[in-house]
Backbone bond lengths (Angstrom), bond angles and torsions (degrees), N, CA, C in turn:
res aa  C-N    CA-C-N  psi(-1)  N-CA   C-N-CA  omega(-1)  CA-C   N-CA-C  phi
1 X - - - 1.491 - - 1.542 109.73 -
2 X 1.398 115.24 -49.36 1.453 119.07 -177.66 1.543 109.93 -57.45
3 X 1.352 116.87 -46.23 1.431 119.07 -178.18 1.526 114.02 -66.90
4 X 1.348 115.14 -42.29 1.464 117.69 -179.40 1.513 111.60 -64.64
5 X 1.353 116.13 -31.22 1.462 118.82 179.56 1.561 112.67 -92.01
6 X 1.384 115.20 11.18 1.451 121.57 172.35 1.517 112.89 63.97
7 X 1.332 116.85 33.64 1.427 121.18 -178.65 1.546 111.13 -62.06
8 X 1.306 117.84 -41.41 1.429 121.66 -173.26 1.562 112.90 -75.87
9 X 1.267 118.53 -15.20 1.464 121.58 179.44 1.550 109.42 -61.36
10 X 1.337 113.55 124.29 1.517 116.98 179.59 1.489 113.94 87.74
11 X 1.339 120.54 -3.02 1.459 122.23 175.31 1.537 107.75 -83.60
12 X 1.308 118.75 -160.29 1.477 119.44 -173.78 1.511 111.98 -154.51
13 X 1.338 114.17 158.51 1.462 120.89 167.77 1.561 105.93 -77.70
14 X 1.309 117.65 118.93 1.423 122.43 -170.86 1.530 114.09 -106.77
15 X 1.341 113.99 -5.50 1.489 116.29 -173.83 1.517 109.58 -153.87
16 X 1.304 115.93 137.87 1.474 123.90 171.10 1.498 107.48 -142.41
17 X 1.339 116.03 98.31 1.435 121.66 -176.79 1.526 109.10 -101.49
18 X 1.306 116.17 126.42 1.475 121.72 -173.52 1.533 110.40 -57.85
19 X 1.344 114.49 133.35 1.473 121.28 177.66 1.541 113.85 57.76
20 X 1.321 115.75 33.40 1.470 117.79 -178.49 1.522 111.68 -149.13
21 X 1.325 121.38 -88.12 1.446 121.78 -175.35 1.550 111.10 -141.12
22 X 1.326 113.98 158.56 1.461 122.87 162.07 1.543 105.34 -115.21
23 X 1.350 115.11 134.46 1.474 119.78 -173.06 1.523 110.19 -129.16
24 X 1.314 115.90 142.35 1.495 119.70 176.65 1.513 108.54 -128.99
25 X 1.380 114.22 149.69 1.453 120.21 -175.30 1.531 107.64 -172.86
26 X 1.297 115.17 -173.55 1.484 122.39 174.32 1.518 106.81 -76.23
27 X 1.303 118.74 118.66 1.515 120.09 -178.28 1.501 112.93 -74.36
28 X 1.322 119.50 -5.52 1.454 120.45 179.86 1.507 111.85 -64.58
29 X 1.302 116.20 122.30 1.526 119.18 178.48 1.481 112.78 -81.06
30 X 1.299 117.90 -26.07 1.454 122.29 -179.75 1.538 110.83 -90.18
31 X 1.308 119.88 119.18 1.465 120.95 -176.92 1.557 111.30 -59.29
32 X 1.306 115.80 -27.65 1.483 117.92 -179.54 1.523 111.79 -68.24
33 X 1.335 116.51 -20.77 1.467 121.37 179.63 1.518 111.96 -104.03
34 X 1.338 117.36 6.02 1.446 120.48 179.91 1.522 112.00 -68.47
35 X 1.336 113.13 150.16 1.458 118.56 -179.02 1.534 109.88 -67.76
36 X 1.329 117.73 136.67 1.501 119.06 -178.68 1.508 110.30 -64.64
37 X 1.316 116.62 149.31 1.447 123.49 -177.23 1.541 112.48 -81.59
38 X 1.305 116.30 -11.55 1.451 118.00 -175.74 1.507 110.44 69.12
39 X 1.314 116.66 -133.44 1.473 120.57 178.30 1.501 114.06 -88.97
40 X 1.350 118.54 4.28 1.480 122.08 177.96 1.498 110.35 -74.67
41 X 1.339 114.17 153.24 1.468 120.87 -177.79 1.534 109.64 -78.59
42 X 1.314 114.67 148.33 1.476 120.59 179.75 1.509 110.23 -82.03
43 X 1.306 118.30 -27.94 1.440 123.56 174.09 1.490 110.78 -131.21
44 X 1.306 116.89 145.79 1.468 122.61 -177.68 1.505 110.42 -136.78
45 X 1.336 118.85 130.98 1.424 119.25 178.96 1.545 111.68 -58.06
46 X 1.335 116.49 141.95 1.450 118.96 -176.04 1.578 110.96 -69.03
47 X 1.325 114.81 148.41 1.453 122.44 175.51 1.495 108.91 -126.69
48 X 1.340 114.60 62.33 1.479 120.57 -177.71 1.538 112.93 -72.57
49 X 1.339 114.81 -33.65 1.487 120.45 -178.81 1.538 106.04 -155.50
50 X 1.303 116.78 173.08 1.434 122.54 175.74 1.518 109.06 -148.16
51 X 1.356 118.04 159.76 1.437 120.29 173.79 1.533 112.37 -53.57
52 X 1.295 118.41 141.16 1.444 120.86 -175.31 1.493 112.98 -86.40
53 X 1.321 118.13 -2.04 1.462 122.41 176.51 1.523 109.86 -58.61
54 X 1.302 116.52 129.52 1.470 119.31 177.54 1.507 114.41 86.86
55 X 1.343 116.47 -8.13 1.510 119.50 177.67 1.485 110.48 -93.88
56 X 1.317 117.26 122.02 1.462 120.64 178.09 1.531 108.31 -98.26
57 X 1.321 115.16 103.47 1.441 120.51 -178.51 1.536 110.54 -92.73
58 X 1.332 115.85 125.73 1.468 121.23 174.03 1.489 106.51 -81.09
59 X 1.346 117.34 88.38 1.439 122.24 -171.55 1.504 113.14 -74.27
60 X 1.317 114.59 150.17 1.466 121.23 175.35 1.548 107.54 -115.16
61 X 1.309 117.37 160.09 1.427 122.79 176.65 1.569 107.99 -83.04
62 X 1.302 117.18 112.93 1.480 120.04 -177.25 1.486 108.24 -158.25
63 X 1.350 115.41 133.37 1.493 118.71 172.72 1.508 109.85 -86.57
64 X 1.339 112.96 76.52 1.444 120.68 -172.89 1.495 111.37 -76.48
65 X 1.349 116.45 138.61 1.471 118.02 -177.52 1.517 111.94 -84.67
66 X 1.327 119.21 -11.01 1.459 120.92 -174.66 1.529 115.66 -114.09
67 X 1.317 117.74 -10.48 1.471 120.91 -177.42 1.522 109.61 -151.03
68 X 1.330 116.17 145.39 1.440 120.90 174.73 1.502 115.01 -68.16
69 X 1.287 115.22 -33.19 1.474 122.57 177.15 1.481 110.35 -128.80
70 X 1.326 120.31 136.17 1.428 123.03 173.17 1.515 107.80 -134.68
71 X 1.319 114.62 150.52 1.465 121.69 -179.99 1.516 110.88 178.66
72 X 1.259 114.54 -152.58 1.540 119.86 -176.60 1.533 111.41 -132.77
73 X 1.299 113.16 144.72 1.477 123.04 172.49 1.516 106.83 -127.60
74 X 1.321 118.14 116.72 1.459 119.56 177.84 1.501 114.68 49.24
75 X 1.342 116.84 39.99 1.450 121.58 176.78 1.509 114.05 88.54
76 X 1.342 120.16 -7.38 1.407 121.05 -176.01 1.572 110.75 -101.84
77 X 1.315 117.76 140.11 1.455 120.46 177.51 1.511 111.19 -73.64
78 X 1.325 116.64 132.56 1.467 120.98 -172.63 1.512 110.06 -134.44
79 X 1.361 116.19 145.26 1.438 122.80 172.33 1.519 108.25 -117.35
80 X 1.317 117.01 158.45 1.460 121.65 -179.08 1.533 111.15 -154.28
81 X 1.307 114.80 147.38 1.449 120.41 173.06 1.553 110.96 -105.57
82 X 1.316 116.77 7.70 1.431 122.35 -175.00 1.497 114.96 95.30
83 X 1.302 117.47 -23.67 1.449 122.99 177.70 1.521 111.73 -110.02
84 X 1.317 115.17 -36.55 1.461 119.57 179.10 1.508 110.46 -128.00
85 X 1.327 116.94 158.01 1.455 122.16 177.73 1.545 107.29 -129.58
86 X 1.322 114.58 153.70 1.461 121.86 179.59 1.493 110.28 -153.72
87 X 1.351 113.08 153.98 1.472 119.50 171.49 1.508 110.24 -72.14
88 X 1.344 116.21 150.80 1.462 117.95 -178.39 1.544 110.28 -111.73
89 X 1.327 113.55 151.00 1.463 121.97 -175.52 1.528 112.20 -79.69
90 X 1.322 115.34 71.73 1.457 121.46 174.99 1.534 111.80 -91.48
91 X 1.272 116.93 164.68 1.488 123.15 177.24 1.545 109.02 -51.48
92 X 1.336 117.12 129.86 1.424 123.25 176.44 1.512 115.37 89.66
93 X 1.335 117.38 -5.27 1.457 119.34 178.60 1.541 110.84 -73.55
94 X 1.308 114.87 147.62 1.502 122.13 -175.42 1.543 106.80 -109.86
95 X 1.333 115.15 127.98 1.452 119.83 179.07 1.537 113.20 -127.24
96 X 1.300 113.38 171.50 1.460 121.66 -178.67 1.494 108.77 -106.85
97 X 1.352 115.64 113.20 1.452 122.10 179.81 1.521 109.08 -64.27
98 X 1.331 116.86 146.36 1.485 121.35 177.61 1.513 109.54 -146.23
99 X 1.360 115.40 166.00 1.432 123.10 170.57 1.545 110.57 -90.34
100 X 1.314 116.56 -155.80 1.430 119.25 177.99 1.522 113.84 -70.46
101 X 1.309 116.49 -32.14 1.463 119.67 179.98 1.548 109.72 -69.99
102 X 1.298 116.43 131.61 1.447 120.17 -174.25 1.515 112.93 -62.40
103 X 1.307 117.47 -29.01 1.458 120.32 -179.93 1.517 115.49 -96.31
104 X 1.309 115.29 15.43 1.482 119.88 -177.11 1.525 114.82 -85.29
105 X 1.346 116.05 -7.93 1.456 119.48 174.24 1.522 111.43 -84.29
106 X 1.324 114.59 89.87 1.484 118.82 -174.95 1.540 112.10 -98.07
107 X 1.326 119.13 4.02 1.433 121.46 175.69 1.516 114.70 94.81
108 X 1.317 117.88 -3.39 1.455 121.67 178.69 1.516 111.97 -73.28
109 X 1.287 117.78 -23.53 1.477 122.21 178.02 1.536 108.51 -124.34
110 X 1.327 117.51 121.61 1.437 121.95 -177.39 1.503 108.97 -122.41
111 X 1.328 117.64 158.54 1.470 120.98 178.73 1.560 108.12 -140.19
112 X 1.331 114.84 159.19 1.421 122.38 173.02 1.493 109.11 -123.77
113 X 1.341 117.82 137.41 1.444 121.63 176.26 1.520 109.52 -72.68
114 X 1.318 116.33 121.76 1.457 121.56 -178.77 1.520 115.33 -121.44
115 X 1.315 113.79 16.08 1.437 118.83 -177.76 1.540 110.61 -143.18
116 X 1.327 115.75 -160.51 1.423 120.64 -179.72 1.568 108.88 -60.45
117 X 1.294 116.62 139.50 1.453 121.15 -171.24 1.560 112.38 -58.03
118 X 1.324 117.81 113.75 1.462 121.36 178.51 1.537 111.15 -85.29
119 X 1.344 115.80 72.23 1.436 118.98 -173.87 1.536 116.31 -64.61
120 X 1.366 114.17 -12.49 1.484 116.97 177.16 1.523 111.38 -65.58
121 X 1.372 117.14 -14.57 1.416 121.74 177.75 1.533 113.10 -81.72
122 X 1.327 117.37 -15.95 1.458 120.51 178.74 1.530 111.25 -53.28
123 X 1.323 115.33 136.64 1.464 124.35 179.09 1.549 111.41 65.16
124 X 1.272 116.97 15.84 1.502 120.70 174.63 1.504 112.53 -120.63
125 X 1.329 116.69 -16.15 1.444 121.08 178.34 1.558 107.08 -140.05
126 X 1.292 116.71 149.29 1.438 123.48 -178.73 1.578 108.65 -81.63
127 X 1.326 116.33 120.03 1.450 122.11 173.70 1.545 108.32 -94.59
128 X 1.324 115.32 140.98 1.450 118.39 -173.23 1.533 114.82 -126.28
129 X 1.327 118.50 -6.92 1.450 120.06 -176.71 1.503 111.92 177.60
130 X 1.314 115.69 -170.35 1.467 120.77 175.93 1.548 108.27 -151.41
131 X 1.315 113.87 152.00 1.444 122.22 179.52 1.547 108.47 -82.18
132 X 1.289 116.53 125.12 1.508 120.59 179.35 1.554 111.11 -111.78
133 X 1.326 118.09 -8.99 1.440 120.64 176.57 1.525 110.89 -157.88
134 X 1.333 117.63 137.90 1.413 122.87 172.70 1.556 116.81 87.38
135 X 1.326 114.94 14.63 1.485 115.40 -177.17 1.516 110.77 -64.71
136 X 1.292 118.71 -22.95 1.494 121.82 178.88 1.520 111.01 -59.10
137 X 1.305 117.57 -25.06 1.452 120.48 179.48 1.552 110.30 -72.12
138 X 1.302 117.08 -18.23 1.444 121.57 176.49 1.546 113.63 -97.24
139 X 1.352 114.13 -40.88 1.456 117.33 -176.94 1.539 112.25 -69.88
140 X 1.287 120.15 -19.18 1.445 122.60 -177.35 1.513 112.57 -97.98
141 X 1.336 116.81 5.57 1.460 119.92 175.07 1.552 109.64 -67.39
142 X 1.364 116.49 147.39 1.444 118.90 176.42 1.500 111.26 -57.57
143 X 1.326 116.74 143.95 1.482 120.94 179.80 1.538 107.32 -74.95
144 X 1.295 114.63 141.85 1.433 122.16 178.48 1.527 111.16 -66.33
145 X 1.325 118.34 143.29 1.465 122.13 -176.17 1.524 109.39 -90.35
146 X 1.280 118.52 -14.34 1.460 123.00 -178.24 1.554 112.99 -82.39
147 X 1.281 116.92 177.25 1.450 122.15 177.80 1.517 110.05 -58.95
148 X 1.295 115.46 136.00 1.509 122.71 177.30 1.520 110.51 62.75
149 X 1.334 117.40 21.74 1.468 120.43 175.56 1.526 115.46 81.50
150 X 1.274 118.04 9.18 1.484 119.16 179.17 1.543 107.46 -73.54
151 X 1.313 112.11 144.84 1.515 118.80 173.58 1.497 108.22 -76.02
152 X 1.366 115.13 136.51 1.442 120.11 -175.98 1.481 115.67 -86.20
153 X 1.353 115.33 -16.52 1.477 119.33 179.13 1.539 108.01 -135.21
154 X 1.341 115.88 157.00 1.430 120.54 177.43 1.495 112.35 -64.25
155 X 1.337 116.65 -26.61 1.477 122.30 179.82 1.518 111.42 -64.43
156 X 1.316 116.27 -31.38 1.477 120.89 179.56 1.543 111.98 -74.69
157 X 1.323 116.65 -29.29 1.445 122.82 -173.27 1.520 110.36 -69.58
158 X 1.336 117.10 147.58 1.463 121.11 177.85 1.575 107.43 -94.64
159 X 1.286 117.81 121.53 1.480 120.43 -178.64 1.513 111.40 -69.05
160 X 1.327 115.45 147.50 1.449 122.22 174.26 1.535 109.76 -100.74
161 X 1.275 116.49 119.91 1.480 119.60 -179.15 1.500 110.89 -75.79
162 X 1.302 117.73 -52.17 1.449 120.85 179.78 1.518 111.27 -160.57
163 X 1.328 117.28 152.59 1.443 125.61 172.24 1.509 108.17 -129.35
164 X 1.310 115.71 130.53 1.473 120.41 -179.53 1.506 110.97 -137.27
165 X 1.348 116.08 150.89 1.422 123.19 171.04 1.525 106.83 -74.05
166 X 1.353 115.73 143.25 1.417 118.75 178.89 1.504 113.84 -58.56
167 X 1.332 116.78 -33.68 1.478 121.07 178.62 1.497 113.44 -68.42
168 X 1.301 118.48 -15.72 1.455 123.29 179.66 1.504 112.59 -94.20
169 X 1.326 116.85 -1.92 1.465 123.02 176.77 1.487 111.47 -99.27
170 X 1.331 117.65 136.37 1.472 120.26 179.01 1.505 108.38 -54.21
171 X 1.350 116.16 139.77 1.423 122.01 -173.28 1.525 112.26 -58.15
172 X 1.299 118.42 -36.84 1.488 121.11 179.40 1.522 113.24 -66.02
173 X 1.370 115.97 -21.24 1.464 121.96 -176.79 1.565 110.67 -97.04
174 X 1.250 119.86 -5.73 1.464 122.69 -175.48 1.585 110.75 -78.50
175 X 1.307 115.40 143.26 1.457 119.54 169.78 1.477 110.06 -76.95
176 X 1.344 118.48 120.60 1.466 120.43 -176.24 1.484 109.92 -97.14
177 X 1.295 115.94 124.85 1.471 122.06 -174.14 1.525 110.25 -133.62
178 X 1.319 116.25 131.55 1.452 123.24 175.40 1.512 108.21 -98.23
179 X 1.338 117.17 139.63 1.462 123.58 179.06 1.511 109.67 -126.85
180 X 1.265 118.14 130.19 1.469 120.79 179.81 1.509 109.45 -60.22
181 X 1.325 116.02 133.00 1.471 118.82 -179.76 1.513 110.06 -71.77
182 X 1.309 115.84 130.08 1.502 119.35 -175.76 1.497 114.61 -82.56
183 X 1.340 117.81 -1.63 1.403 121.66 173.25 1.567 112.67 -105.92
184 X 1.320 114.90 20.19 1.452 122.28 -176.33 1.496 111.75 -102.13
185 X 1.359 114.48 158.24 1.488 119.68 174.81 1.529 110.16 -64.48
186 X 1.288 118.04 -30.45 1.486 122.11 177.74 1.498 111.21 -64.03
187 X 1.326 116.18 -38.23 1.485 119.00 179.66 1.524 109.72 -71.31
188 X 1.337 117.29 -38.99 1.465 118.52 175.72 1.562 109.88 -56.48
189 X 1.313 115.89 -44.49 1.483 119.02 179.07 1.495 110.28 -65.32
190 X 1.335 119.19 -37.86 1.454 123.23 177.58 1.491 110.77 -58.76
191 X 1.359 116.65 -50.39 1.455 121.90 179.84 1.528 110.52 -59.09
192 X 1.310 119.29 -44.63 1.463 121.62 177.35 1.562 110.55 -59.47
193 X 1.333 116.54 -39.24 1.461 118.46 -178.75 1.500 111.75 -67.63
194 X 1.336 117.27 -29.25 1.490 120.56 175.97 1.491 112.37 -81.85
195 X 1.337 118.45 -22.23 1.433 120.70 -179.73 1.525 113.60 -85.89
196 X 1.336 113.08 -42.87 1.460 117.95 179.54 1.532 109.98 -111.17
197 X 1.355 113.73 90.00 1.449 119.06 -173.01 1.526 110.46 -78.92
198 X 1.297 115.01 117.00 1.478 121.19 -177.09 1.552 112.61 -106.08
199 X 1.375 117.29 1.60 1.428 117.66 179.05 1.531 109.57 -60.53
200 X 1.357 115.25 152.70 1.436 122.90 -176.76 1.503 113.40 -55.22
201 X 1.350 116.80 -32.90 1.459 120.48 -175.12 1.535 113.90 -65.08
202 X 1.330 116.32 -30.57 1.475 121.45 -174.31 1.521 109.73 -75.59
203 X 1.346 116.08 123.99 1.471 122.99 176.20 1.524 109.43 -89.64
204 X 1.307 116.44 -45.16 1.479 121.76 -177.82 1.549 109.90 -128.55
205 X 1.312 118.19 79.36 1.494 119.47 176.06 1.524 108.93 -57.92
206 X 1.301 117.86 136.42 1.447 123.51 -175.25 1.554 112.62 -75.23
207 X 1.326 115.78 -33.66 1.464 119.23 -173.89 1.482 113.01 68.87
208 X 1.328 115.71 20.46 1.497 121.93 -179.47 1.526 108.47 -131.56
209 X 1.298 118.24 160.40 1.426 122.88 174.37 1.529 110.11 -157.38
210 X 1.364 115.04 155.27 1.479 121.88 175.68 1.486 107.94 -110.53
211 X 1.329 116.30 157.38 1.457 123.07 -178.86 1.525 110.95 -55.42
212 X 1.328 117.42 -40.88 1.461 120.81 -174.91 1.544 111.45 -81.86
213 X 1.345 117.80 -3.01 1.444 121.27 173.69 1.513 111.50 -85.89
214 X 1.336 116.76 -3.27 1.454 122.24 -177.36 1.506 109.83 -113.24
215 X 1.282 116.88 118.65 1.478 121.45 176.75 1.532 107.30 -120.89
216 X 1.346 117.15 112.03 1.486 120.67 -177.70 1.521 110.32 -51.34
217 X 1.295 118.26 127.42 1.488 122.24 -177.80 1.510 110.49 -58.87
218 X 1.349 114.53 141.30 1.479 121.54 175.83 1.522 106.91 -132.07
219 X 1.334 114.37 159.16 1.434 120.41 173.23 1.536 109.68 -152.97
220 X 1.303 113.45 140.37 1.465 119.78 177.94 1.524 110.41 -84.23
221 X 1.306 116.69 135.65 1.446 119.08 -177.04 1.533 109.34 -121.00
222 X 1.292 115.97 160.34 1.474 121.99 -178.82 1.578 109.14 -77.33
Protein backbone atom coordinates (compact mmCIF):
# COMPACT_ATOMS: atom_id res chain seq x y z
CA UNK A 1 0.00 0.00 0.00
CA UNK A 2 2.75 2.46 0.95
CA UNK A 3 4.63 1.85 -2.29
CA UNK A 4 1.56 1.96 -4.52
CA UNK A 5 0.55 5.27 -2.93
CA UNK A 6 4.11 6.61 -3.43
CA UNK A 7 4.72 7.12 0.28
CA UNK A 8 8.50 6.73 -0.05
CA UNK A 9 8.88 9.30 -2.82
CA UNK A 10 10.76 12.26 -1.38
CA UNK A 11 11.84 10.52 1.83
CA UNK A 12 15.48 9.70 2.54
CA UNK A 13 18.10 7.21 3.62
CA UNK A 14 18.54 8.28 7.24
CA UNK A 15 21.09 5.77 8.52
CA UNK A 16 24.20 3.92 7.41
CA UNK A 17 25.79 1.97 10.23
CA UNK A 18 29.08 0.27 9.47
CA UNK A 19 28.88 -3.53 9.21
CA UNK A 20 25.18 -3.51 10.07
CA UNK A 21 22.34 -1.80 8.18
CA UNK A 22 21.26 0.99 5.86
CA UNK A 23 17.84 2.37 6.78
CA UNK A 24 15.38 4.70 5.07
CA UNK A 25 12.34 6.51 6.43
CA UNK A 26 10.65 9.88 6.81
CA UNK A 27 13.43 12.21 8.03
CA UNK A 28 10.92 14.49 9.79
CA UNK A 29 11.68 14.46 13.51
CA UNK A 30 8.40 16.16 14.44
CA UNK A 31 5.41 13.81 14.16
CA UNK A 32 3.22 16.79 13.28
CA UNK A 33 5.31 17.23 10.11
CA UNK A 34 5.44 13.54 9.23
CA UNK A 35 4.24 12.43 5.82
CA UNK A 36 0.64 11.11 5.90
CA UNK A 37 0.24 7.35 5.65
CA UNK A 38 -2.63 7.54 3.20
CA UNK A 39 -4.69 4.37 3.42
CA UNK A 40 -1.87 2.37 5.05
CA UNK A 41 -2.28 1.14 8.62
CA UNK A 42 -0.50 2.92 11.47
CA UNK A 43 0.11 -0.37 13.29
CA UNK A 44 0.57 -3.83 11.82
CA UNK A 45 0.64 -7.19 13.64
CA UNK A 46 4.19 -8.61 13.66
CA UNK A 47 5.11 -11.41 11.26
CA UNK A 48 8.31 -12.63 12.89
CA UNK A 49 7.63 -16.29 12.12
CA UNK A 50 4.84 -18.57 10.93
CA UNK A 51 3.83 -22.22 11.33
CA UNK A 52 6.06 -24.40 9.19
CA UNK A 53 3.16 -26.56 7.98
CA UNK A 54 2.99 -26.43 4.20
CA UNK A 55 6.43 -24.87 3.80
CA UNK A 56 8.87 -26.97 1.80
CA UNK A 57 12.35 -26.00 2.91
CA UNK A 58 15.25 -27.03 0.71
CA UNK A 59 17.45 -27.75 3.72
CA UNK A 60 21.23 -27.58 3.77
CA UNK A 61 23.60 -29.38 6.11
CA UNK A 62 24.74 -26.80 8.64
CA UNK A 63 25.46 -26.73 12.36
CA UNK A 64 23.51 -23.51 12.72
CA UNK A 65 23.64 -21.67 16.04
CA UNK A 66 20.20 -20.07 15.66
CA UNK A 67 17.94 -22.71 14.11
CA UNK A 68 17.58 -26.50 14.11
CA UNK A 69 16.93 -26.48 10.37
CA UNK A 70 18.16 -23.99 7.77
CA UNK A 71 17.63 -23.86 4.04
CA UNK A 72 15.85 -21.98 1.30
CA UNK A 73 12.28 -21.37 0.18
CA UNK A 74 11.81 -19.70 -3.21
CA UNK A 75 15.27 -18.16 -3.00
CA UNK A 76 14.92 -16.85 0.55
CA UNK A 77 17.07 -18.05 3.48
CA UNK A 78 14.90 -19.69 6.12
CA UNK A 79 15.32 -21.11 9.62
CA UNK A 80 13.01 -23.51 11.41
CA UNK A 81 12.59 -25.31 14.72
CA UNK A 82 10.29 -27.91 13.19
CA UNK A 83 7.14 -26.10 14.29
CA UNK A 84 7.74 -22.59 13.00
CA UNK A 85 9.72 -21.11 10.13
CA UNK A 86 11.22 -17.65 9.70
CA UNK A 87 13.39 -15.66 7.33
CA UNK A 88 16.99 -15.18 8.44
CA UNK A 89 18.98 -11.96 8.67
CA UNK A 90 21.53 -12.58 5.93
CA UNK A 91 23.36 -9.94 3.92
CA UNK A 92 20.97 -8.09 1.62
CA UNK A 93 17.78 -9.00 3.47
CA UNK A 94 15.18 -6.24 3.86
CA UNK A 95 13.39 -5.74 7.16
CA UNK A 96 10.80 -3.52 8.80
CA UNK A 97 12.20 -1.28 11.53
CA UNK A 98 10.15 -1.09 14.73
CA UNK A 99 10.14 0.35 18.22
CA UNK A 100 9.57 -1.62 21.42
CA UNK A 101 5.90 -2.22 20.63
CA UNK A 102 5.56 -5.40 18.59
CA UNK A 103 3.03 -3.82 16.22
CA UNK A 104 5.03 -0.63 15.64
CA UNK A 105 6.70 -1.90 12.47
CA UNK A 106 4.22 -0.56 9.93
CA UNK A 107 6.57 -0.51 6.94
CA UNK A 108 7.28 3.21 6.88
CA UNK A 109 10.89 2.57 7.87
CA UNK A 110 12.83 -0.22 6.17
CA UNK A 111 16.41 -1.43 6.40
CA UNK A 112 18.83 -3.62 4.46
CA UNK A 113 21.50 -5.79 6.08
CA UNK A 114 24.85 -4.48 4.82
CA UNK A 115 27.24 -6.27 7.14
CA UNK A 116 27.88 -9.55 8.91
CA UNK A 117 24.59 -11.39 9.40
CA UNK A 118 22.99 -10.19 12.69
CA UNK A 119 21.09 -13.41 13.28
CA UNK A 120 20.14 -12.33 16.81
CA UNK A 121 17.45 -10.28 15.07
CA UNK A 122 15.77 -13.41 13.69
CA UNK A 123 12.19 -13.77 14.99
CA UNK A 124 12.37 -10.29 16.50
CA UNK A 125 11.76 -8.19 13.39
CA UNK A 126 9.66 -8.80 10.30
CA UNK A 127 11.70 -9.48 7.17
CA UNK A 128 9.96 -8.72 3.89
CA UNK A 129 12.43 -9.27 1.04
CA UNK A 130 16.00 -9.22 -0.18
CA UNK A 131 18.11 -7.13 -2.52
CA UNK A 132 19.03 -9.00 -5.71
CA UNK A 133 20.62 -6.12 -7.63
CA UNK A 134 22.23 -2.78 -6.81
CA UNK A 135 23.11 -3.26 -3.15
CA UNK A 136 26.45 -1.54 -3.83
CA UNK A 137 24.52 1.72 -4.04
CA UNK A 138 23.65 1.28 -0.37
CA UNK A 139 26.84 -0.24 1.03
CA UNK A 140 28.98 2.59 -0.34
CA UNK A 141 26.96 5.36 1.30
CA UNK A 142 28.91 7.48 3.83
CA UNK A 143 28.58 6.15 7.37
CA UNK A 144 26.38 8.20 9.66
CA UNK A 145 28.21 10.27 12.26
CA UNK A 146 25.45 9.96 14.85
CA UNK A 147 24.70 7.19 17.31
CA UNK A 148 24.03 3.83 15.60
CA UNK A 149 24.99 5.34 12.25
CA UNK A 150 22.10 7.79 11.95
CA UNK A 151 22.73 10.93 9.92
CA UNK A 152 22.64 13.98 12.16
CA UNK A 153 21.47 16.45 9.51
CA UNK A 154 19.17 16.26 6.51
CA UNK A 155 22.08 17.36 4.33
CA UNK A 156 23.85 14.07 5.11
CA UNK A 157 20.85 11.97 4.14
CA UNK A 158 20.44 10.57 0.63
CA UNK A 159 17.08 11.59 -0.88
CA UNK A 160 14.78 8.96 -2.35
CA UNK A 161 13.40 10.00 -5.73
CA UNK A 162 10.88 7.20 -6.16
CA UNK A 163 10.04 3.64 -5.14
CA UNK A 164 7.89 1.45 -7.37
CA UNK A 165 6.67 -2.12 -7.48
CA UNK A 166 8.08 -4.02 -10.43
CA UNK A 167 4.58 -4.83 -11.61
CA UNK A 168 3.83 -1.10 -11.86
CA UNK A 169 6.75 -0.50 -14.24
CA UNK A 170 6.30 -0.95 -17.97
CA UNK A 171 7.69 -4.34 -18.97
CA UNK A 172 10.21 -2.85 -21.38
CA UNK A 173 11.63 -0.70 -18.56
CA UNK A 174 12.02 -3.49 -15.99
CA UNK A 175 15.38 -4.94 -15.03
CA UNK A 176 15.14 -8.60 -15.97
CA UNK A 177 16.94 -10.95 -13.60
CA UNK A 178 17.12 -14.74 -13.48
CA UNK A 179 17.61 -16.45 -10.11
CA UNK A 180 18.67 -20.05 -9.66
CA UNK A 181 15.78 -22.07 -8.25
CA UNK A 182 16.65 -23.18 -4.74
CA UNK A 183 14.59 -26.37 -5.01
CA UNK A 184 16.54 -27.58 -8.05
CA UNK A 185 19.26 -30.20 -8.48
CA UNK A 186 21.49 -27.43 -9.83
CA UNK A 187 21.20 -25.54 -6.56
CA UNK A 188 22.06 -28.67 -4.57
CA UNK A 189 25.22 -28.97 -6.66
CA UNK A 190 25.95 -25.27 -6.15
CA UNK A 191 25.69 -25.60 -2.36
CA UNK A 192 28.02 -28.61 -2.44
CA UNK A 193 30.53 -26.64 -4.50
CA UNK A 194 30.50 -23.86 -1.90
CA UNK A 195 30.75 -26.33 0.99
CA UNK A 196 33.51 -28.55 -0.35
CA UNK A 197 35.98 -26.18 -2.00
CA UNK A 198 38.16 -28.09 -4.42
CA UNK A 199 39.86 -25.15 -6.10
CA UNK A 200 43.66 -25.35 -6.14
CA UNK A 201 43.98 -22.34 -3.79
CA UNK A 202 42.34 -24.11 -0.83
CA UNK A 203 44.76 -25.96 1.45
CA UNK A 204 42.24 -27.02 4.11
CA UNK A 205 38.65 -26.99 2.81
CA UNK A 206 36.31 -26.85 5.79
CA UNK A 207 33.53 -29.01 4.38
CA UNK A 208 31.08 -26.78 6.26
CA UNK A 209 28.86 -23.86 5.38
CA UNK A 210 26.40 -21.44 6.98
CA UNK A 211 23.06 -20.34 5.58
CA UNK A 212 24.28 -16.78 5.11
CA UNK A 213 27.36 -17.97 3.19
CA UNK A 214 25.06 -19.06 0.36
CA UNK A 215 23.64 -16.48 -2.01
CA UNK A 216 21.49 -17.98 -4.79
CA UNK A 217 23.17 -17.04 -8.09
CA UNK A 218 21.50 -14.33 -10.16
CA UNK A 219 22.13 -12.89 -13.59
CA UNK A 220 20.73 -9.95 -15.47
CA UNK A 221 19.36 -10.77 -18.91
CA UNK A 222 18.49 -8.65 -21.93
